[in-house]
RORO-463666 format. One line per 2 residues: number of its first residue (from 1); their letters; for each residue x, y, z of C-alpha. Coordinates in steps of 0.001 Angstrom, whole numbers, plus 500000, padded with zeros to 6 digits. Layout:
! RORO-463666
NUM	A	X Y Z | ...
! end
This chain:
! RORO-463666
1	MT	500019 500013 499966 | 501001 503490 499271
3	LP	502124 505366 502385 | 499637 508193 503217
5	KP	500422 511737 504198 | 499236 513186 507596
7	ED	496578 515235 505833 | 495234 512039 504132
9	LE	494145 510587 507547 | 492124 513640 508593
11	IR	488398 512889 509170 | 485644 515113 508089
13	SL	483039 516436 510573 | 479640 517882 509989
15	GE	480083 520436 512614 | 480182 521166 516381
17	CR	478927 518368 518673 | 476356 520058 521023
19	YP	474211 517171 522293 | 475304 514954 525233
21	SP	475473 511303 524596 | 472683 509163 526187
23	LQ	475230 506262 526671 | 476042 505704 530272
25	LG	479872 505463 530063 | 482577 506883 531998
27	TA	484997 509774 531234 | 488223 508483 532869
29	SG	490383 505679 531599 | 489837 502379 533486
31	EY	486340 502942 534760 | 484535 499629 535075
33	HG	481560 500441 532795 | 483528 501658 529819
35	EF	484580 505032 528669 | 483906 507695 525972
37	MS	486673 508071 523372 | 488187 511536 522715
39	DA	488956 512735 519216 | 492515 513100 520542
41	AK	492746 509424 520875 | 495019 508093 517991
43	VR	496423 504862 516651 | 499937 504910 515238
45	FH	500197 503949 511593 | 503506 502422 512113
47	VE	503789 499978 515105 | 506948 498295 514036
49	LD	510115 499906 512614 | 513454 498491 511498
51	NL	515368 501422 512841 | 513978 503954 515425
53	AT	516684 506407 514486 | 515482 506671 510975
55	RP	511704 506322 511407 | 509401 508248 509109
57	DD	507215 511050 510290 | 504561 509791 512583
59	LF	501149 509029 511057 | 498048 508445 513289
61	FE	494544 507226 512562 | 491802 508751 514673
63	RA	490526 505994 516970 | 486993 504769 516711
65	GP	484514 504776 519715 | 481576 506455 521387
67	RA	481848 510204 521885 | 480607 512176 524968
69	QL	479108 514920 522737 | 477083 514217 519604
71	FF	476471 516167 516525 | 472959 514897 516077
73	DP	470060 514986 518524 | 469167 511229 518696
75	GK	465545 511840 518798 | 465619 513635 515408
77	VK	467668 511134 513595 | 466473 509251 510586
79	AA	469032 506602 509611 | 469337 504141 506728
81	IV	471313 500932 506058 | 472246 499650 502638
83	TC	474091 496423 501752 | 475763 496225 498340
85	GG	477762 493686 496307 | 478088 489899 496844
87	LC	476941 487963 499726 | 479154 487575 502695
89	PG	478872 485817 505979 | 478012 488509 508712
91	LN	475800 490884 506658 | 472711 490192 508743
93	NV	474727 490526 511933 | 475858 494039 510851
95	IR	472113 495118 509881 | 470986 493890 513384
97	SV	473691 495487 515319 | 473349 498874 513617
99	FL	469635 498780 514220 | 469970 497769 517813
101	TL	472675 500364 518608 | 470684 503158 517023
103	KY	467351 502102 518464 | 468166 501038 521875
105	NY	471472 502675 522796 | 470840 506112 521291
107	GV	467038 506217 521036 | 466815 506870 517427
109	PE	463099 506672 516402 | 463355 505651 512689
111	VY	465886 503244 511078 | 465222 502180 507536
113	GI	466725 499380 505401 | 467341 500062 501759
115	RY	466363 497163 499431 | 468714 495662 496910
117	GY	471796 497932 497333 | 472061 501339 495809
119	RG	469345 500611 493260 | 466944 501000 496348
121	LN	467772 504664 496331 | 466600 505117 492740
123	PV	462902 505614 492467 | 463014 504176 488982
125	HG	463267 500667 490665 | 460312 501424 492965
127	DG	460281 502243 496706 | 463362 500667 498264
129	FI	462702 501761 501979 | 461700 499465 504777
131	LL	461024 500766 508198 | 462954 498385 510437
133	KH	461347 497006 513578 | 462783 494777 516308
135	EM	460810 491569 515281 | 462151 492000 511771
137	VE	465836 491758 512803 | 465554 489690 516001
139	NI	466783 486509 514567 | 468370 487448 511216
141	HL	471934 486991 512551 | 471252 483204 512667
143	HG	470996 483214 508808 | 473261 483865 505930
145	GT	472773 486407 503255 | 471291 489835 503780
147	VL	467489 490317 504759 | 467781 493630 502822
149	GS	468946 492017 499564 | 471816 493374 497483
151	SR	472916 494265 493999 | 475836 495461 492015
153	GP	476342 498560 490069 | 476139 502327 490614
155	QP	473198 504600 490466 | 473131 508361 489650
157	VD	474580 510119 492759 | 472234 513204 492459
159	VM	469198 510735 492351 | 470324 508850 495408
161	LD	470959 512134 497294 | 467540 513542 496154
163	TL	465892 510402 497492 | 467666 510530 500881
165	TV	466788 514172 501154 | 463052 513609 500424
167	RG	463057 510881 503006 | 464650 513184 505556
169	IN	467602 510722 505986 | 470497 512359 507840
171	ML	472587 508995 508518 | 473596 506455 505915
173	FC	475479 503210 506706 | 477042 501626 503554
175	VG	477974 497983 503892 | 480152 496796 501106
177	GD	483449 496618 499294 | 485468 499051 497172
179	GT	482747 499787 494861 | 480274 500420 497543
181	QR	482627 502630 499303 | 483234 504601 496048
183	GA	479568 505185 495851 | 479390 506151 499658
185	DA	482227 508729 498947 | 480336 510184 496029
187	IA	477246 510503 498102 | 479164 512261 500982
189	RA	480903 514593 498523 | 477604 515470 496757
191	AR	475987 516168 500223 | 478855 518425 501169
193	ER	478492 520404 497915 | 474779 520886 498735
195	GR	475355 521820 502302 | 473450 518747 503580
197	SL	474216 517481 507078 | 474394 513895 505981
199	AV	476689 511454 507856 | 477952 508723 505566
201	VG	479776 505956 507169 | 481125 502854 505462
203	IP	481285 499331 506929 | 483880 497171 505162
205	KT	482460 494007 503697 | 484706 491845 501575
207	ID	484935 488135 501906 | 488253 488406 500099
209	ND	489797 490445 502913 | 491181 493010 500278
211	IP	490151 496396 501761 | 493094 498428 502780
213	YV	493559 499544 506389 | 491283 496576 507486
215	FR	493547 493797 508843 | 490591 491425 508719
217	SF	487090 492062 507374 | 484084 490110 508662
219	GY	483276 487012 506593 | 486785 486037 505843
221	GT	487190 483815 508848 | 483952 482108 508044
223	AV	484971 481646 504422 | 488327 480068 505539
225	EK	486600 477747 507889 | 484118 476435 505364
227	AR	486825 476308 502655 | 488893 474046 504982
229	EV	485927 471677 505277 | 485657 471526 501396
231	IA	489520 470886 501179 | 489167 467935 503735
233	GA	486677 466325 501347 | 488877 467079 498350
235	HA	491748 465404 500097 | 489678 462308 500752
237	EA	488511 462357 497192 | 492036 462572 495804
239	KG	493391 459835 498006 | 490529 457524 497173
241	AP	491376 457159 493502 | 494566 456180 491572
243	NG	496552 459422 490981 | 493648 461515 492242
245	IV	493897 465181 491522 | 491336 467557 493038
247	IV	491063 471265 492172 | 489192 473491 494567
249	KL	488512 477033 493247 | 487979 479560 495972
251	MG	487016 483313 495991 | 489721 485852 495482
253	RN	489200 488028 492487 | 492325 490104 493024
255	AG	493842 488860 496197 | 494742 485391 497436
257	FI	493990 485694 501142 | 491202 483053 501280
259	AA	493260 480593 499175 | 496333 481141 501417
261	GA	494237 481077 504684 | 492429 477873 503794
263	TT	495677 476226 502710 | 497398 476914 505994
265	AS	494343 475963 507998 | 493897 472749 505987
267	QE	497493 471460 505917 | 496314 469137 503179
269	VN	496961 471269 500073 | 500013 470659 497758
271	FA	499606 473679 495464 | 498149 477105 496111
273	LI	497736 479349 493199 | 496934 483165 493736
275	PE	496413 486273 491627 | 499513 487971 492961
277	LP	501908 485339 491474 | 501805 484478 487794
279	FD	502827 480997 486989 | 503777 479051 483910
281	LE	502144 475784 483017 | 504761 474187 480763
283	PP	508042 472268 481620 | 510700 472534 482764
285	NG	509665 474689 485695 | 506000 475333 485143
287	FL	503180 474135 487354 | 502394 470915 485292
289	AH	505892 469651 485652 | 505789 470019 489505
291	LE	502333 468450 489575 | 503611 465548 487644
293	QR	506499 465066 490012 | 504050 465060 492957
295	IL	501772 462519 491373 | 504582 460110 490507
297	RR	505987 460582 494009 | 502864 460539 496079
299	GH	499945 459363 493886 | 497613 462221 494797
301	AV	497385 466030 494794 | 495044 468753 496157
303	IV	495193 472082 494273 | 493626 475284 495679
305	VA	493244 478185 493195 | 491839 481497 493743
307	EG	489362 482691 491083 | 491598 485453 489876
309	AG	494754 483422 489476 | 496362 482547 486205
311	QH	494304 485119 484082 | 497266 485675 481870
313	LF	497021 482158 480577 | 493944 483148 478615
315	GD	495782 485392 476320 | 493801 487907 474221
317	LP	490293 486475 475015 | 487836 489393 475353
319	VE	487309 490849 478803 | 483847 491447 480209
321	RD	482857 493472 483258 | 480071 493063 485871
323	AS	477643 495852 486832 | 480070 497154 489388
325	GN	482849 497599 486671 | 484869 494700 487937
327	IK	486501 492444 485461 | 484658 489068 484978
329	HH	487473 486640 485255 | 487716 483579 482938
331	DI	487151 480340 484780 | 490705 479206 485914
333	GV	489250 476136 487584 | 487790 474644 484494
335	YL	490765 475678 482511 | 493224 473823 484887
337	RD	491066 470787 484951 | 491012 470461 481183
339	RI	494777 471224 480804 | 495788 468840 483560
341	TA	493694 466071 482031 | 495203 466577 478658
343	YF	498716 466904 479958 | 498714 463548 481721
345	RE	496827 461816 478882 | 499530 462948 476466
347	RR	502169 461305 478874 | 499929 458229 479210
349	IE	499760 458644 483041 | 496501 457481 484495
351	TN	494760 460295 486598 | 491404 460946 487992
353	VR	490801 464715 487952 | 487973 466395 489961
355	YI	486953 470019 490154 | 485050 471550 493088
357	DP	483722 475277 493060 | 482115 475902 496445
359	SY	482085 479679 496118 | 478333 480455 496263
361	II	477823 478098 499186 | 480503 479593 501161
363	RS	479568 483226 500831 | 475871 482601 501752
365	VP	476353 480745 505163 | 475885 482386 508575
367	AN	478758 483973 510161 | 480845 481947 512616
369	CD	481526 483074 516211 | 484568 485137 515363
371	DA	482850 486842 512488 | 479655 487405 514470
373	QL	481677 489298 517077 | 483651 491260 514441
375	SD	480413 492193 512510 | 478839 493507 515644
377	RF	481904 495696 516501 | 482173 497044 513058
379	AR	478489 497963 513171 | 478563 499691 516614
381	YA	481693 501654 515853 | 480007 502888 512669
383	VH	477023 504158 514625 | 479258 505879 517202
385	AA	481060 507699 514382 | 477842 508800 512665
387	MA	476229 510064 515847 | 479267 512310 516405
389	GK	478772 513789 512980 | 481758 512144 511293
391	TD	481288 511469 507599 | 482931 510202 504442
393	LL	484839 507467 506372 | 485186 503729 506710
395	IG	485570 501805 510003 | 489021 500281 509682
397	YW	490645 497679 511752 | 494404 498467 512289
399	HG	496724 496423 514671 | 493736 495104 516751
401	LF	491981 498480 517177 | 489187 500096 515307
403	VH	489933 503349 513666 | 488329 505862 511344
405	VP	489767 505915 507712 | 488851 508636 505228
407	MA	486880 507074 502411 | 489083 508630 499814
409	LV	492061 506839 501180 | 490287 503574 501167
411	TS	489099 503704 497632 | 492427 504872 496220
413	QK	494141 501407 496555 | 493486 497731 497087
415	KR	495060 495437 499627 | 497072 492465 498089
417	LS	498760 489407 499608 | 502464 490030 499555
419	PK	504676 487167 498378 | 507110 488337 501093
421	SS	504431 488105 503933 | 504615 485466 506721
423	LW	501243 484168 505602 | 502553 483324 501999
425	LS	505759 481946 503502 | 503559 479598 505608
427	VL	501751 478594 502475 | 505161 477598 500908
429	ST	506088 475602 503969 | 502804 473884 504188
431	TG	502580 472867 500487 | 506090 472339 499755
433	QP	505652 473969 496343 | 508504 476076 494874
435	PL	508277 479818 495507 | 507990 480525 491730
437	MV	506737 478297 489024 | 507971 480301 486056
439	NA	510247 479435 483282 | 512767 482173 483629
441	PP	514972 483148 480663 | 518443 481611 480923
443	PE	521023 483694 482656 | 523426 485883 480523
445	PP	526630 484231 479708 | 529601 485646 481773
447	AS	531666 488462 480136 | 534733 487061 478500
! end
């Protein structure tokens, strides 16, 4: 990630906070029943430095948490929640916790859910507003998906802001990935230009775990847990047939965090392929040659591949995009299955190749315990920020603490799995695969 400047970390505010918080919290550190957080509380950007004598200028995030003084009078707030993009374990948990915090902690009288993402803010698609009530959200955290529905793709910003204005909404919670947060940033900017006191707060939702300044997003842990269960079955399937080869394709359009996490959690994977590391197929050092060595040596193999891996292998095939503008990747799982089958057939080596794609099942299950807790905390910190009049920000998770991250900073880059990270080094240790499976050009001959 690009190193930000101090001004890049400044959080926008709608104005002076004049209303006392109804939360029964303390004002001194260490009080038993919790404490309010001051705007002066910061979280250091750098927590580990190679050389203290040459450390860069200090950078700080504003720490998230409840404020003693609020910008909004809670009794006059009309809030709305929107969920966008693909499904992810924990979405219903977030909706429920935002509602409960607004309704019962702050006393907000009206909380609305927006149906089917940003399209619910465009009257062309009908009335997208639902007044949420306790009985509607009471048990939704026990189920996967989102009770509000979701969709991909942008809507006209002016139209969305007009809809929010007509409805009297002064607080909007946007739950989604980078596309969703770009939309949230656009709404916040438009509101600012019009002089509208609208708090727009983003809650990071990405099962791929690829939003910057969020060490771990909700849904990722559940995805890894469920992927491990699939890999266990794949391993049994591979060992149950002569020269069994099973390919498991996992989510990860641009980042290999799920593939890497599931590999290290499983300990039964022999090859992990991720978008961050291109690989060759052909001998002498390509993937197929190493797979052949594995089969001749051990008689079975499990391959985990992220959906965005190996796209360079498709050459000049036309590229399509989804409604959000994301590239629709070619199916690397099917490609590998067919190429592996042909490769071993050419060499007259018997194999039994299987292909598993559990993506839509994994992303639609309920959140596990860890993700349920994480979802709840993201939601509550988002409400605290909005009540204090903070806007155009995302709730980040930095070195174990929740922070406020300006939306413009979040949407300016993506998080990737570094091949030098401890996670990827753990993958290499677990699988035994070579660090690079590429046919590098021969070295230059020594000078005479």
